[in-house]
SEKOL-648152 format. One record per residue: residue number from 1; chain; x, y, z of N, C-alpha, C in turn. Coordinates in nm, 3 decimals, decimal comma. Layout:
<atom NUM "A" <X Y Z> <X Y Z> <X Y Z>>
...
REM end
This chain:
<atom 1 "A" <11,738 11,909 9,751> <11,599 11,865 9,743> <11,512 11,952 9,832>>
<atom 2 "A" <11,402 12,001 9,778> <11,313 12,085 9,856> <11,231 11,998 9,950>>
<atom 3 "A" <11,227 12,036 10,077> <11,155 11,957 10,176> <11,013 12,010 10,194>>
<atom 4 "A" <10,909 11,930 10,159> <10,772 11,975 10,181> <10,748 11,998 10,328>>
<atom 5 "A" <10,655 12,087 10,359> <10,628 12,120 10,500> <10,521 12,033 10,562>>
<atom 6 "A" <10,466 11,940 10,486> <10,355 11,859 10,536> <10,397 11,763 10,646>>
<atom 7 "A" <10,517 11,708 10,635> <10,563 11,608 10,730> <10,678 11,661 10,814>>
<atom 8 "A" <10,701 11,601 10,933> <10,814 11,645 11,016> <10,946 11,633 10,943>>
<atom 9 "A" <11,031 11,732 10,959> <11,160 11,733 10,890> <11,244 11,611 10,926>>
<atom 10 "A" <11,229 11,561 11,050> <11,312 11,448 11,095> <11,289 11,321 11,014>>
<atom 11 "A" <11,174 11,312 10,944> <11,144 11,191 10,867> <11,217 11,188 10,733>>
<atom 12 "A" <11,259 11,303 10,686> <11,320 11,309 10,553> <11,466 11,262 10,558>>
<atom 13 "A" <11,508 11,196 10,448> <11,644 11,145 10,441> <11,689 11,139 10,295>>
<atom 14 "A" <11,815 11,120 10,278> <11,872 11,115 10,143> <11,833 10,985 10,073>>
<atom 15 "A" <11,812 10,994 9,940> <11,784 10,874 9,861> <11,905 10,836 9,775>>
<atom 16 "A" <12,019 10,888 9,811> <12,143 10,843 9,748> <12,162 10,695 9,783>>
<atom 17 "A" <12,192 10,609 9,684> <12,204 10,464 9,711> <12,296 10,430 9,828>>
<atom 18 "A" <12,410 10,499 9,838> <12,502 10,470 9,948> <12,441 10,511 10,083>>
<atom 19 "A" <12,374 10,626 10,085> <12,311 10,672 10,210> <12,199 10,578 10,252>>
<atom 20 "A" <12,123 10,528 10,156> <12,015 10,434 10,187> <12,072 10,308 10,250>>
<atom 21 "A" <12,180 10,256 10,190> <12,242 10,135 10,243> <12,290 10,152 10,386>>
<atom 22 "A" <12,354 10,266 10,413> <12,403 10,292 10,548> <12,289 10,307 10,647>>
<atom 23 "A" <12,182 10,376 10,605> <12,070 10,399 10,695> <12,000 10,269 10,731>>
<atom 24 "A" <11,983 10,180 10,632> <11,915 10,054 10,657> <11,998 9,959 10,743>>
<atom 25 "A" <12,130 9,978 10,741> <12,216 9,893 10,823> <12,223 9,938 10,969>>
<atom 26 "A" <12,186 10,065 10,991> <12,191 10,116 11,128> <12,087 10,045 11,214>>
<atom 27 "A" <12,126 10,014 11,336> <12,032 9,949 11,427> <11,928 10,050 11,472>>
<atom 28 "A" <11,802 10,008 11,466> <11,693 10,094 11,507> <11,685 10,095 11,659>>
<atom 29 "A" <11,677 10,212 11,715> <11,672 10,223 11,860> <11,541 10,287 11,904>>
<atom 30 "A" <11,500 10,254 12,023> <11,377 10,308 12,079> <11,399 10,451 12,125>>
<atom 31 "A" <11,305 10,539 12,089> <11,312 10,676 12,136> <11,217 10,694 12,254>>
<atom 32 "A" <11,244 10,794 12,336> <11,165 10,816 12,457> <11,102 10,956 12,457>>
<atom 33 "A" <11,073 11,005 12,336> <11,010 11,136 12,323> <10,874 11,138 12,391>>
<atom 34 "A" <10,796 11,032 12,371> <10,663 11,024 12,431> <10,671 11,032 12,583>>
<atom 35 "A" <10,768 10,962 12,642> <10,783 10,961 12,787> <10,822 11,098 12,839>>
<atom 36 "A" <10,907 11,169 12,763> <10,950 11,302 12,804> <10,834 11,401 12,798>>
<atom 37 "A" <10,760 11,399 12,688> <10,646 11,489 12,673> <10,540 11,460 12,778>>
<atom 38 "A" <10,516 11,333 12,803> <10,419 11,288 12,904> <10,454 11,346 13,041>>
<atom 39 "A" <10,579 11,332 13,081> <10,622 11,383 13,211> <10,626 11,534 13,216>>
<atom 40 "A" <10,671 11,598 13,107> <10,684 11,744 13,105> <10,548 11,812 13,115>>
<atom 41 "A" <10,453 11,765 13,037> <10,320 11,826 13,040> <10,253 11,807 13,175>>
<atom 42 "A" <10,258 11,685 13,227> <10,192 11,659 13,356> <10,260 11,734 13,469>>
<atom 43 "A" <10,393 11,742 13,465> <10,465 11,815 13,569> <10,429 11,962 13,570>>
<atom 44 "A" <10,422 12,022 13,451> <10,387 12,164 13,441> <10,242 12,188 13,483>>
<atom 45 "A" <10,151 12,105 13,431> <10,008 12,123 13,459> <9,978 12,109 13,608>>
<atom 46 "A" <10,024 11,998 13,668> <9,986 11,974 13,808> <10,049 12,075 13,903>>
<atom 47 "A" <10,175 12,111 13,880> <10,240 12,207 13,970> <10,179 12,346 13,956>>
<atom 48 "A" <10,153 12,388 13,832> <10,092 12,520 13,815> <9,948 12,521 13,866>>
<atom 49 "A" <9,881 12,407 13,853> <9,745 12,397 13,907> <9,746 12,414 14,059>>
<atom 50 "A" <9,848 12,361 14,124> <9,861 12,378 14,269> <9,884 12,525 14,303>>
<atom 51 "A" <9,975 12,588 14,228> <10,003 12,730 14,250> <9,875 12,813 14,231>>
<atom 52 "A" <9,805 12,787 14,121> <9,683 12,862 14,091> <9,575 12,837 14,196>>
<atom 53 "A" <9,564 12,711 14,240> <9,463 12,679 14,342> <9,492 12,747 14,475>>
<atom 54 "A" <9,618 12,748 14,514> <9,657 12,812 14,640> <9,638 12,963 14,631>>
<atom 55 "A" <9,673 13,023 14,517> <9,652 13,166 14,497> <9,502 13,199 14,500>>
<atom 56 "A" <9,424 13,112 14,437> <9,280 13,133 14,436> <9,219 13,126 14,574>>
<atom 57 "A" <9,277 13,040 14,658> <9,229 13,026 14,795> <9,293 13,128 14,889>>
<atom 58 "A" <9,383 13,210 14,834> <9,450 13,317 14,909> <9,527 13,262 15,029>>
<atom 59 "A" <9,601 13,154 15,003> <9,686 13,096 15,108> <9,828 13,151 15,092>>
<atom 60 "A" <9,917 13,112 15,181> <10,051 13,170 15,185> <10,142 13,112 15,076>>
<atom 61 "A" <10,248 13,188 15,046> <10,349 13,142 14,952> <10,420 13,016 15,002>>
<atom 62 "A" <10,432 13,007 15,134> <10,494 12,888 15,193> <10,413 12,764 15,160>>
<atom 63 "A" <10,281 12,779 15,158> <10,195 12,666 15,123> <10,220 12,623 14,979>>
<atom 64 "A" <10,241 12,721 14,891> <10,270 12,691 14,751> <10,397 12,607 14,740>>
<atom 65 "A" <10,501 12,649 14,811> <10,629 12,577 14,803> <10,618 12,437 14,859>>
<atom 66 "A" <10,548 12,422 14,970> <10,534 12,290 15,033> <10,455 12,195 14,942>>
<atom 67 "A" <10,338 12,242 14,897> <10,254 12,156 14,813> <10,319 12,131 14,677>>
<atom 68 "A" <10,385 12,235 14,623> <10,450 12,219 14,493> <10,564 12,120 14,498>>
<atom 69 "A" <10,648 12,130 14,601> <10,760 12,038 14,615> <10,711 11,895 14,638>>
<atom 70 "A" <10,607 11,882 14,720> <10,550 11,749 14,746> <10,495 11,689 14,617>>
<atom 71 "A" <10,432 11,773 14,535> <10,377 11,725 14,408> <10,488 11,678 14,314>>
<atom 72 "A" <10,595 11,757 14,305> <10,704 11,722 14,214> <10,766 11,588 14,252>>
<atom 73 "A" <10,787 11,568 14,381> <10,852 11,444 14,424> <10,756 11,325 14,421>>
<atom 74 "A" <10,639 11,341 14,483> <10,546 11,229 14,495> <10,479 11,195 14,363>>
<atom 75 "A" <10,421 11,296 14,298> <10,351 11,270 14,173> <10,450 11,233 14,062>>
<atom 76 "A" <10,568 11,297 14,064> <10,670 11,263 13,965> <10,714 11,119 13,978>>
<atom 77 "A" <10,736 11,076 14,102> <10,777 10,937 14,125> <10,664 10,841 14,088>>
<atom 78 "A" <10,541 10,879 14,123> <10,426 10,794 14,091> <10,411 10,774 13,941>>
<atom 79 "A" <10,426 10,884 13,866> <10,417 10,874 13,720> <10,530 10,788 13,663>>
<atom 80 "A" <10,650 10,807 13,716> <10,765 10,730 13,668> <10,744 10,581 13,697>>
<atom 81 "A" <10,694 10,550 13,818> <10,671 10,411 13,856> <10,563 10,349 13,767>>
<atom 82 "A" <10,456 10,426 13,741> <10,348 10,376 13,656> <10,398 10,351 13,514>>
<atom 83 "A" <10,479 10,444 13,465> <10,534 10,428 13,331> <10,628 10,307 13,326>>
<atom 84 "A" <10,706 10,287 13,431> <10,796 10,172 13,439> <10,716 10,041 13,431>>
<atom 85 "A" <10,611 10,033 13,512> <10,532 9,909 13,516> <10,459 9,887 13,384>>
<atom 86 "A" <10,407 9,995 13,324> <10,339 9,981 13,196> <10,434 9,937 13,086>>
<atom 87 "A" <10,553 9,997 13,083> <10,653 9,961 12,981> <10,704 9,819 13,005>>
<atom 88 "A" <10,720 9,782 13,132> <10,766 9,647 13,165> <10,664 9,543 13,119>>
<atom 89 "A" <10,536 9,575 13,133> <10,431 9,485 13,085> <10,439 9,469 12,934>>
<atom 90 "A" <10,463 9,580 12,864> <10,479 9,576 12,719> <10,598 9,491 12,679>>
<atom 91 "A" <10,709 9,505 12,751> <10,830 9,427 12,723> <10,804 9,278 12,748>>
<atom 92 "A" <10,736 9,247 12,859> <10,706 9,107 12,891> <10,620 9,043 12,782>>
<atom 93 "A" <10,523 9,121 12,731> <10,436 9,069 12,625> <10,517 9,043 12,498>>
<atom 94 "A" <10,607 9,138 12,464> <10,690 9,121 12,345> <10,783 9,001 12,360>>
<atom 95 "A" <10,842 8,985 12,478> <10,932 8,872 12,502> <10,857 8,739 12,493>>
<atom 96 "A" <10,732 8,739 12,540> <10,650 8,617 12,531> <10,628 8,580 12,385>>
<atom 97 "A" <10,596 8,678 12,302> <10,573 8,652 12,160> <10,702 8,608 12,090>>
<atom 98 "A" <10,813 8,670 12,127> <10,942 8,631 12,069> <10,974 8,486 12,103>>
<atom 99 "A" <10,957 8,450 12,231> <10,984 8,312 12,275> <10,890 8,213 12,206>>
<atom 100 "A" <10,763 8,253 12,193> <10,665 8,164 12,131> <10,699 8,138 11,985>>
<atom 101 "A" <10,728 8,246 11,911> <10,758 8,229 11,769> <10,889 8,154 11,748>>
<atom 102 "A" <10,987 8,177 11,836> <11,113 8,103 11,829> <11,088 7,954 11,847>>
<atom 103 "A" <11,002 7,922 11,944> <10,967 7,782 11,969> <10,891 7,721 11,852>>
<atom 104 "A" <10,799 7,799 11,793> <10,721 7,748 11,680> <10,809 7,720 11,559>>
<atom 105 "A" <10,904 7,808 11,533> <10,996 7,787 11,420> <11,079 7,661 11,442>>
<atom 106 "A" <11,112 7,634 11,569> <11,194 7,516 11,601> <11,112 7,387 11,597>>
<atom 107 "A" <10,990 7,389 11,652> <10,911 7,266 11,665> <10,820 7,238 11,547>>
<atom 108 "A" <10,779 7,342 11,476> <10,690 7,322 11,361> <10,734 7,412 11,245>>
<atom 109 "A" <10,853 7,386 11,190> <10,906 7,474 11,085> <10,819 7,477 10,960>>
<atom 110 "A" <10,757 7,362 10,923> <10,675 7,360 10,803> <10,551 7,446 10,818>>
<atom 111 "A" <10,491 7,443 10,938> <10,375 7,526 10,962> <10,410 7,674 10,956>>
<atom 112 "A" <10,525 7,710 11,015> <10,569 7,850 11,012> <10,611 7,893 10,872>>
<atom 113 "A" <10,668 7,797 10,796> <10,707 7,828 10,658> <10,582 7,854 10,573>>
<atom 114 "A" <10,476 7,780 10,602> <10,350 7,801 10,530> <10,291 7,938 10,564>>
<atom 115 "A" <10,309 7,981 10,688> <10,262 8,115 10,725> <10,336 8,222 10,645>>
<atom 116 "A" <10,467 8,205 10,632> <10,545 8,300 10,552> <10,496 8,300 10,407>>
<atom 117 "A" <10,469 8,181 10,356> <10,420 8,170 10,218> <10,290 8,247 10,199>>
<atom 118 "A" <10,196 8,229 10,292> <10,066 8,295 10,277> <10,077 8,446 10,300>>
<atom 119 "A" <10,168 8,487 10,386> <10,191 8,630 10,406> <10,237 8,696 10,278>>
<atom 120 "A" <10,330 8,630 10,209> <10,384 8,689 10,086> <10,294 8,667 9,966>>
<atom 121 "A" <10,209 8,567 9,972> <10,106 8,552 9,869> <10,010 8,671 9,876>>
<atom 122 "A" <9,977 8,711 10,000> <9,886 8,825 10,019> <9,950 8,955 9,972>>
<atom 123 "A" <10,083 8,959 9,967> <10,154 9,078 9,919> <10,167 9,080 9,766>>
<atom 124 "A" <10,121 8,973 9,702> <10,125 8,969 9,555> <10,231 8,881 9,496>>
<atom 125 "A" <10,308 8,811 9,579> <10,410 8,720 9,527> <10,343 8,592 9,476>>
<atom 126 "A" <10,401 8,531 9,373> <10,348 8,405 9,321> <10,457 8,327 9,249>>
<atom 127 "A" <10,429 8,200 9,226> <10,517 8,112 9,149> <10,662 8,116 9,200>>
<atom 128 "A" <10,759 8,134 9,108> <10,899 8,127 9,147> <10,939 8,240 9,241>>
<atom 129 "A" <10,883 8,358 9,220> <10,915 8,471 9,308> <10,872 8,442 9,451>>
<atom 130 "A" <10,756 8,378 9,465> <10,706 8,342 9,598> <10,796 8,236 9,662>>
<atom 131 "A" <10,830 8,134 9,586> <10,916 8,028 9,639> <11,052 8,084 9,681>>
<atom 132 "A" <11,107 8,175 9,600> <11,237 8,233 9,631> <11,231 8,319 9,756>>
<atom 133 "A" <11,123 8,398 9,770> <11,107 8,483 9,888> <11,097 8,399 10,015>>
<atom 134 "A" <11,018 8,293 10,010> <11,002 8,204 10,126> <11,135 8,140 10,161>>
<atom 135 "A" <11,208 8,093 10,059> <11,337 8,028 10,082> <11,437 8,125 10,142>>
<atom 136 "A" <11,443 8,246 10,089> <11,539 8,345 10,138> <11,513 8,381 10,284>>
<atom 137 "A" <11,386 8,396 10,318> <11,352 8,437 10,455> <11,373 8,323 10,554>>
<atom 138 "A" <11,330 8,202 10,520> <11,334 8,093 10,616> <11,472 8,030 10,631>>
<atom 139 "A" <11,566 8,064 10,543> <11,700 8,011 10,562> <11,780 8,092 10,665>>
<atom 140 "A" <11,727 8,209 10,702> <11,788 8,294 10,804> <11,694 8,299 10,923>>
<atom 141 "A" <11,728 8,228 11,031> <11,637 8,214 11,144> <11,601 8,349 11,207>>
<atom 142 "A" <11,698 8,442 11,214> <11,672 8,573 11,273> <11,576 8,654 11,185>>
<atom 143 "A" <11,599 8,651 11,055> <11,510 8,720 10,961> <11,371 8,657 10,964>>
<atom 144 "A" <11,368 8,526 10,973> <11,241 8,452 10,981> <11,161 8,498 11,103>>
<atom 145 "A" <11,228 8,502 11,218> <11,163 8,544 11,341> <11,114 8,689 11,333>>
<atom 146 "A" <11,200 8,779 11,286> <11,162 8,920 11,276> <11,045 8,940 11,180>>
<atom 147 "A" <11,043 8,862 11,072> <10,932 8,872 10,977> <10,802 8,827 11,039>>
<atom 148 "A" <10,805 8,719 11,117> <10,685 8,670 11,182> <10,634 8,769 11,286>>
<atom 149 "A" <10,726 8,827 11,361> <10,686 8,924 11,464> <10,620 9,046 11,400>>
<atom 150 "A" <10,681 9,094 11,291> <10,629 9,213 11,224> <10,496 9,186 11,155>>
<atom 151 "A" <10,489 9,078 11,080> <10,371 9,051 10,998> <10,254 8,994 11,078>>
<atom 152 "A" <10,283 8,914 11,179> <10,175 8,848 11,253> <10,127 8,930 11,372>>
<atom 153 "A" <10,221 9,003 11,435> <10,183 9,076 11,557> <10,202 9,226 11,546>>
<atom 154 "A" <10,265 9,270 11,437> <10,284 9,413 11,417> <10,386 9,476 11,509>>
<atom 155 "A" <10,485 9,398 11,555> <10,589 9,452 11,642> <10,724 9,439 11,573>>
<atom 156 "A" <10,811 9,534 11,601> <10,941 9,538 11,533> <11,047 9,453 11,600>>
<atom 157 "A" <11,022 9,416 11,724> <11,123 9,339 11,797> <11,223 9,426 11,869>>
<atom 158 "A" <11,213 9,560 11,851> <11,302 9,653 11,922> <11,240 9,680 12,058>>
<atom 159 "A" <11,301 9,629 12,162> <11,244 9,640 12,297> <11,282 9,772 12,363>>
<atom 160 "A" <11,185 9,840 12,422> <11,217 9,962 12,496> <11,281 9,927 12,630>>
<atom 161 "A" <11,334 10,026 12,698> <11,388 10,007 12,832> <11,291 10,068 12,932>>
<atom 162 "A" <11,239 9,986 13,021> <11,144 10,035 13,122> <11,212 10,136 13,213>>
<atom 163 "A" <11,339 10,111 13,244> <11,413 10,202 13,333> <11,432 10,339 13,266>>
<atom 164 "A" <11,474 10,338 13,140> <11,495 10,465 13,069> <11,364 10,541 13,054>>
<atom 165 "A" <11,255 10,469 13,027> <11,124 10,534 13,014> <11,085 10,601 13,144>>
<atom 166 "A" <11,106 10,531 13,256> <11,069 10,586 13,388> <11,156 10,706 13,424>>
<atom 167 "A" <11,287 10,695 13,402> <11,378 10,805 13,435> <11,348 10,927 13,348>>
<atom 168 "A" <11,321 10,906 13,220> <11,289 11,016 13,131> <11,164 11,090 13,178>>
<atom 169 "A" <11,062 11,014 13,216> <10,938 11,075 13,265> <10,962 11,153 13,392>>
<atom 170 "A" <11,037 11,096 13,485> <11,062 11,161 13,614> <11,142 11,290 13,597>>
<atom 171 "A" <11,249 11,285 13,517> <11,331 11,404 13,496> <11,252 11,514 13,428>>
<atom 172 "A" <11,173 11,478 13,327> <11,092 11,579 13,257> <10,990 11,640 13,353>>
<atom 173 "A" <10,930 11,557 13,437> <10,832 11,605 13,535> <10,898 11,704 13,631>>
<atom 174 "A" <11,017 11,670 13,680> <11,085 11,757 13,776> <11,130 11,888 13,712>>
<atom 175 "A" <11,190 11,880 13,594> <11,243 11,999 13,527> <11,131 12,099 13,496>>
<atom 176 "A" <11,026 12,050 13,432> <10,917 12,140 13,394> <10,826 12,172 13,512>>
<atom 177 "A" <10,820 12,082 13,609> <10,739 12,110 13,727> <10,798 12,220 13,813>>
<atom 178 "A" <10,929 12,243 13,800> <10,994 12,348 13,877> <10,965 12,488 13,822>>
<atom 179 "A" <10,923 12,496 13,697> <10,901 12,627 13,634> <10,798 12,711 13,710>>
<atom 180 "A" <10,680 12,659 13,745> <10,583 12,741 13,817> <10,629 12,778 13,959>>
<atom 181 "A" <10,720 12,698 14,014> <10,767 12,725 14,151> <10,885 12,821 14,155>>
<atom 182 "A" <10,955 12,836 14,042> <11,078 12,916 14,040> <11,062 13,056 14,099>>
<atom 183 "A" <10,958 13,132 14,061> <10,944 13,266 14,119> <10,927 13,266 14,270>>
<atom 184 "A" <10,864 13,161 14,323> <10,840 13,153 14,468> <10,965 13,108 14,543>>
<atom 185 "A" <11,057 13,044 14,473> <11,184 13,006 14,533> <11,279 13,125 14,536>>
<atom 186 "A" <11,275 13,204 14,428> <11,367 13,317 14,413> <11,324 13,438 14,496>>
<atom 187 "A" <11,195 13,463 14,501> <11,145 13,586 14,565> <11,046 13,556 14,677>>
<atom 188 "A" <11,042 13,642 14,777> <10,945 13,630 14,886> <10,809 13,684 14,846>>
<atom 189 "A" <10,807 13,770 14,745> <10,682 13,830 14,701> <10,675 13,825 14,548>>
<atom 190 "A" <10,660 13,705 14,493> <10,661 13,689 14,348> <10,531 13,736 14,284>>
<atom 191 "A" <10,539 13,761 14,157> <10,421 13,801 14,081> <10,357 13,677 14,019>>
<atom 192 "A" <10,227 13,661 14,045> <10,156 13,548 13,984> <10,153 13,562 13,832>>
<atom 193 "A" <10,154 13,686 13,785> <10,157 13,710 13,641> <10,286 13,655 13,581>>
<atom 194 "A" <10,399 13,678 13,649> <10,527 13,627 13,602> <10,525 13,474 13,602>>
<atom 195 "A" <10,470 13,417 13,707> <10,458 13,270 13,714> <10,376 13,218 13,596>>
<atom 196 "A" <10,266 13,286 13,566> <10,179 13,244 13,456> <10,252 13,254 13,323>>
<atom 197 "A" <10,329 13,360 13,303> <10,402 13,377 13,177> <10,508 13,269 13,160>>
<atom 198 "A" <10,584 13,243 13,266> <10,688 13,140 13,259> <10,627 13,002 13,232>>
<atom 199 "A" <10,516 12,975 13,299> <10,450 12,846 13,278> <10,394 12,835 13,138>>
<atom 200 "A" <10,339 12,944 13,088> <10,289 12,945 12,951> <10,399 12,918 12,850>>
<atom 201 "A" <10,515 12,975 12,874> <10,631 12,949 12,787> <10,669 12,802 12,792>>
<atom 202 "A" <10,663 12,743 12,914> <10,696 12,601 12,929> <10,596 12,514 12,853>>
<atom 203 "A" <10,467 12,545 12,867> <10,365 12,470 12,793> <10,390 12,478 12,643>>
<atom 204 "A" <10,416 12,598 12,595> <10,437 12,620 12,453> <10,561 12,545 12,404>>
<atom 205 "A" <10,667 12,546 12,486> <10,791 12,478 12,448> <10,770 12,327 12,436>>
<atom 206 "A" <10,695 12,269 12,530> <10,668 12,125 12,524> <10,586 12,093 12,400>>
<atom 207 "A" <10,486 12,179 12,371> <10,406 12,157 12,251> <10,488 12,163 12,124>>
<atom 208 "A" <10,579 12,259 12,118> <10,669 12,270 12,001> <10,756 12,146 11,989>>
<atom 209 "A" <10,803 12,097 12,102> <10,886 11,976 12,103> <10,807 11,856 12,051>>
<atom 210 "A" <10,681 11,850 12,093> <10,595 11,739 12,052> <10,572 11,739 11,901>>
<atom 211 "A" <10,576 11,855 11,839> <10,547 11,865 11,696> <10,655 11,800 11,610>>
<atom 212 "A" <10,769 11,768 11,670> <10,878 11,704 11,594> <10,829 11,576 11,528>>
<atom 213 "A" <10,739 11,502 11,595> <10,687 11,378 11,540> <10,538 11,390 11,513>>
<atom 214 "A" <10,497 11,505 11,462> <10,357 11,529 11,429> <10,350 11,607 11,299>>
<atom 215 "A" <10,238 11,596 11,228> <10,221 11,672 11,105> <10,179 11,815 11,137>>
<atom 216 "A" <10,149 11,845 11,264> <10,114 11,981 11,304> <10,238 12,069 11,306>>
<atom 217 "A" <10,218 12,195 11,280> <10,328 12,289 11,290> <10,365 12,308 11,437>>
<atom 218 "A" <10,486 12,355 11,461> <10,531 12,378 11,598> <10,441 12,481 11,667>>
<atom 219 "A" <10,402 12,584 11,594> <10,318 12,688 11,653> <10,182 12,634 11,695>>
<atom 220 "A" <10,121 12,553 11,608> <9,988 12,499 11,639> <9,994 12,401 11,755>>
<atom 221 "A" <10,094 12,313 11,752> <10,110 12,217 11,861> <10,138 12,287 11,993>>
<atom 222 "A" <10,223 12,390 11,988> <10,252 12,466 12,108> <10,130 12,538 12,162>>
<atom 223 "A" <10,050 12,594 12,072> <9,929 12,667 12,113> <9,828 12,572 12,177>>
<atom 224 "A" <9,810 12,453 12,119> <9,716 12,357 12,175> <9,757 12,315 12,316>>
<atom 225 "A" <9,887 12,289 12,333> <9,937 12,250 12,465> <9,920 12,363 12,565>>
<atom 226 "A" <9,944 12,485 12,521> <9,926 12,602 12,607> <9,781 12,616 12,651>>
<atom 227 "A" <9,688 12,595 12,559> <9,545 12,606 12,592> <9,504 12,499 12,693>>
<atom 228 "A" <9,551 12,377 12,673> <9,519 12,268 12,766> <9,572 12,298 12,905>>
<atom 229 "A" <9,698 12,342 12,912> <9,757 12,375 13,041> <9,687 12,491 13,109>>
<atom 230 "A" <9,654 12,594 13,032> <9,586 12,711 13,087> <9,447 12,674 13,139>>
<atom 231 "A" <9,380 12,584 13,069> <9,247 12,540 13,112> <9,253 12,467 13,245>>
<atom 232 "A" <9,354 12,379 13,260> <9,370 12,307 13,387> <9,400 12,403 13,501>>
<atom 233 "A" <9,485 12,502 13,475> <9,521 12,600 13,577> <9,399 12,685 13,616>>
<atom 234 "A" <9,318 12,723 13,515> <9,199 12,804 13,543> <9,101 12,726 13,630>>
<atom 235 "A" <9,084 12,598 13,602> <8,994 12,516 13,683> <9,043 12,511 13,828>>
<atom 236 "A" <9,175 12,493 13,846> <9,231 12,487 13,980> <9,214 12,620 14,053>>
<atom 237 "A" <9,234 12,729 13,982> <9,222 12,862 14,043> <9,080 12,886 14,093>>
<atom 238 "A" <8,982 12,860 14,007> <8,844 12,884 14,045> <8,795 12,785 14,151>>
<atom 239 "A" <8,851 12,663 14,148> <8,817 12,566 14,252> <8,867 12,616 14,387>>
<atom 240 "A" <8,991 12,671 14,388> <9,045 12,726 14,513> <8,962 12,843 14,563>>
<atom 241 "A" <8,923 12,931 14,472> <8,840 13,046 14,512> <8,705 13,002 14,565>>
<atom 242 "A" <8,645 12,903 14,496> <8,512 12,854 14,537> <8,518 12,788 14,675>>
<atom 243 "A" <8,619 12,704 14,696> <8,630 12,636 14,825> <8,659 12,732 14,937>>
<atom 244 "A" <8,740 12,833 14,910> <8,767 12,933 15,012> <8,639 13,006 15,051>>
<atom 245 "A" <8,556 13,037 14,949> <8,430 13,103 14,979> <8,339 13,018 15,064>>
<atom 246 "A" <8,339 12,887 15,041> <8,255 12,796 15,121> <8,305 12,787 15,265>>
<atom 247 "A" <8,439 12,772 15,278> <8,499 12,755 15,410> <8,482 12,883 15,493>>
<atom 248 "A" <8,504 12,998 15,427> <8,490 13,125 15,497> <8,344 13,151 15,534>>
REM end
């Protein structure tokens, strides 16, 4: 089968009846691509911005290493903690809705059954087909609950892990945040041009990675991310130069 280029390749799958059955039986798991991209981009941008700002202010390489390392640890941890708390809030909200709907199905089954009926009426079901759909769904409490969560609140019931989200963000921040610092760790007299090239490659790589779940091509996504990162670095560089001029 020829795969159109409009959509990400990862979305395409076989329509062989056996393959469809196996795929639908597989448990859906939460992915953490967003958390990785979030940490990778911010780690690269903020660390390279520090390098560019220090270079613009004509400070020492030692200052770059100190501020860069502090940024990777402190800002990386801060982002991971914020992501943990945000994801935990999302999980708490989902758990509240799950508990509420479970209680409603138990205490007011007729009211919840009527909700299922009206949901499927809106989908075009009627008469015997509607009665059969309602009966099939409400005789399975787990299916009933999942249907209510999906149709009433738009959630799948697949809970993310706040810990995994935080760790993913922190690791991505550290890995990509080290790229702008690498030349200063390896050499006593590194080239800022080399640092810029390596960081540009990192920006582009993250953008290409992001395109996996986007209709944009890898090249376009990578280019956009590169432009955003370069813009942040340019602002930091000129801010460092401007402040140095004022202080001097």
